[in-house]
C-alpha positions in Angstrom: 353.5 233.9 -99.0 351.9 235.7 -101.9 353.1 233.0 -104.6 351.3 230.2 -102.0 348.1 232.7 -102.0 348.2 232.9 -106.1 348.7 229.2 -106.6 346.2 228.3 -104.0 343.8 230.5 -105.5 342.4 228.2 -108.1 341.5 226.1 -105.0 339.4 228.3 -102.8 341.5 227.8 -99.8 340.8 230.2 -97.1 343.5 232.4 -96.7 344.1 231.6 -92.9 344.3 228.2 -93.8 347.1 228.8 -96.2 349.0 231.0 -93.8 348.9 228.2 -91.4 350.3 225.6 -93.7 352.5 227.9 -95.1 353.9 228.3 -91.4 354.1 224.9 -90.7 356.5 224.3 -93.7 358.6 227.2 -92.7 358.9 225.7 -88.9 359.9 222.7 -90.9 361.7 223.7 -94.2 365.3 223.0 -92.3 364.3 219.3 -91.7 363.7 217.9 -95.1 366.6 215.6 -95.9 368.8 215.9 -98.8 369.5 212.6 -101.1 372.7 211.0 -102.3 374.4 212.5 -105.3 373.6 209.3 -107.8 371.3 209.5 -110.1 368.2 208.5 -108.1 369.3 210.9 -105.3 369.2 214.0 -108.3 365.9 212.8 -109.0 364.5 212.4 -105.7 366.1 215.8 -104.9 364.7 217.5 -108.0 361.0 215.7 -106.9 361.3 216.9 -103.4 359.4 220.4 -104.2 356.3 218.7 -105.6 355.7 216.5 -102.5 356.1 219.6 -100.3 353.7 221.5 -102.7 351.0 218.5 -102.3 351.7 218.5 -98.6 351.3 222.2 -98.5 347.8 221.9 -100.4 346.5 219.2 -98.5 347.6 220.9 -95.1 345.7 224.0 -96.2 342.7 222.1 -97.0 342.8 220.0 -93.5 343.1 223.6 -92.0 340.3 225.3 -93.8 338.2 222.3 -93.0 339.1 222.3 -89.6 338.3 226.1 -89.0 335.0 225.4 -90.9 333.8 222.8 -88.4 334.2 225.4 -85.6 337.3 223.2 -84.0 340.0 225.1 -82.0 343.1 226.3 -83.4 345.3 224.2 -81.3 343.5 220.7 -82.0 344.0 221.8 -85.6 347.5 222.7 -85.3 348.7 219.2 -83.4 346.6 217.0 -85.8 348.5 218.8 -88.6 352.0 218.3 -86.8 351.3 214.7 -87.1 351.0 215.0 -90.7 354.0 216.9 -90.7 355.8 214.0 -89.3 354.4 211.9 -91.4 355.6 213.6 -94.3 359.2 214.1 -93.3 359.4 210.1 -92.7 357.9 209.9 -96.0 360.5 212.3 -97.4 363.3 210.3 -95.5 362.1 207.0 -96.7 362.4 208.3 -100.2 365.8 209.8 -99.9 367.1 206.4 -98.4 365.3 204.1 -101.3 367.1 206.1 -103.7 370.5 205.9 -102.0 369.8 202.1 -101.9 368.6 202.1 -105.7 372.0 204.1 -106.7 374.1 201.6 -104.3 372.6 198.6 -106.1 372.9 200.1 -109.6 376.9 201.1 -108.9 377.4 197.6 -107.8 375.6 196.2 -111.1 377.7 198.4 -113.2 380.9 197.4 -112.0 379.8 193.3 -112.4 377.6 194.1 -115.5 378.5 197.2 -116.9 374.9 198.5 -116.7 373.5 201.2 -114.0 370.3 199.2 -113.7 368.8 197.6 -110.2 366.7 195.1 -109.7 363.1 195.5 -107.6 362.8 192.7 -105.0 359.9 192.0 -102.5 358.8 189.9 -99.8 356.5 187.0 -100.9 354.0 186.8 -98.1 350.6 188.0 -97.8 351.6 191.5 -96.3 353.0 192.5 -99.6 350.8 194.6 -101.8 350.1 193.6 -105.4 352.0 196.6 -106.7 355.1 195.3 -105.1 354.5 191.8 -106.1 354.0 193.4 -109.6 357.3 195.0 -109.0 359.4 191.8 -107.7 362.3 190.9 -110.2 361.8 193.8 -112.4 364.7 195.9 -113.7 364.5 199.8 -113.4 366.7 202.4 -113.9 367.4 204.6 -110.8 367.9 207.8 -113.0 364.4 207.5 -114.3 362.6 205.5 -110.9 359.8 203.7 -111.9 355.8 205.0 -111.8 355.3 203.9 -107.8 358.5 205.3 -106.6 361.7 203.0 -105.5 361.9 200.2 -103.7 361.1 200.9 -99.9 359.5 203.8 -100.4 356.3 202.8 -102.7 353.9 203.0 -99.6 354.4 203.9 -96.5 354.9 200.0 -95.1 357.1 198.8 -98.0 359.3 196.5 -97.0 360.9 196.0 -100.6 364.7 196.7 -101.6 367.1 197.2 -104.5 369.3 194.5 -105.4 372.2 194.7 -108.0 372.1 192.9 -111.7 374.0 189.6 -111.5 375.6 188.4 -114.8 374.2 185.9 -116.7 370.8 186.2 -115.5 367.7 187.3 -117.3 365.7 190.1 -115.8 362.0 191.5 -116.9 361.7 195.4 -117.4 359.5 197.3 -115.5 356.0 197.4 -116.3 353.7 200.5 -117.0 351.1 200.8 -114.4 348.7 203.0 -115.9 346.0 203.5 -113.1 348.2 205.9 -110.7 344.9 207.3 -108.9 344.8 203.2 -107.8 348.5 203.1 -106.6 348.3 206.5 -104.7 345.3 205.1 -102.6 346.8 202.4 -101.0 
């Protein structure tokens, strides 16, 4: 708890809010999923602590805002539990997407000798601009992309990874420079 308090000190988060956010994470820490043992799974496992830290900081801020607004603690906790469930769903989605990318890359390795996967997106009006931009691009699951893996780029992502096919030409993944714009969606 002391380490969390020191980390949140520059953000000027109320100690009660930090304590409440820490308790929420303690209660749910055992439920966080582990990804597969492939390169995408290892990358997702190594990035999991960053997502937990972002959740913790945001949870502390939400709890602090609720306390300063004079809301009841029970209401704050109930609302925060909804955010925690969304955090868990996103962790599960990231783990599954990484495992799918690893599977596609392994199938590509068998057929083409390269451990790469192709990003595929649905071609309809519900597809986001970022997913449309990634459609048909080749990526390395060990490195990932700047918006995540297919299927976990955003909460309603319907993309999927596909194996490389021999004899076809593919385009490399573009570099997205404005990450704030991507994170907002």
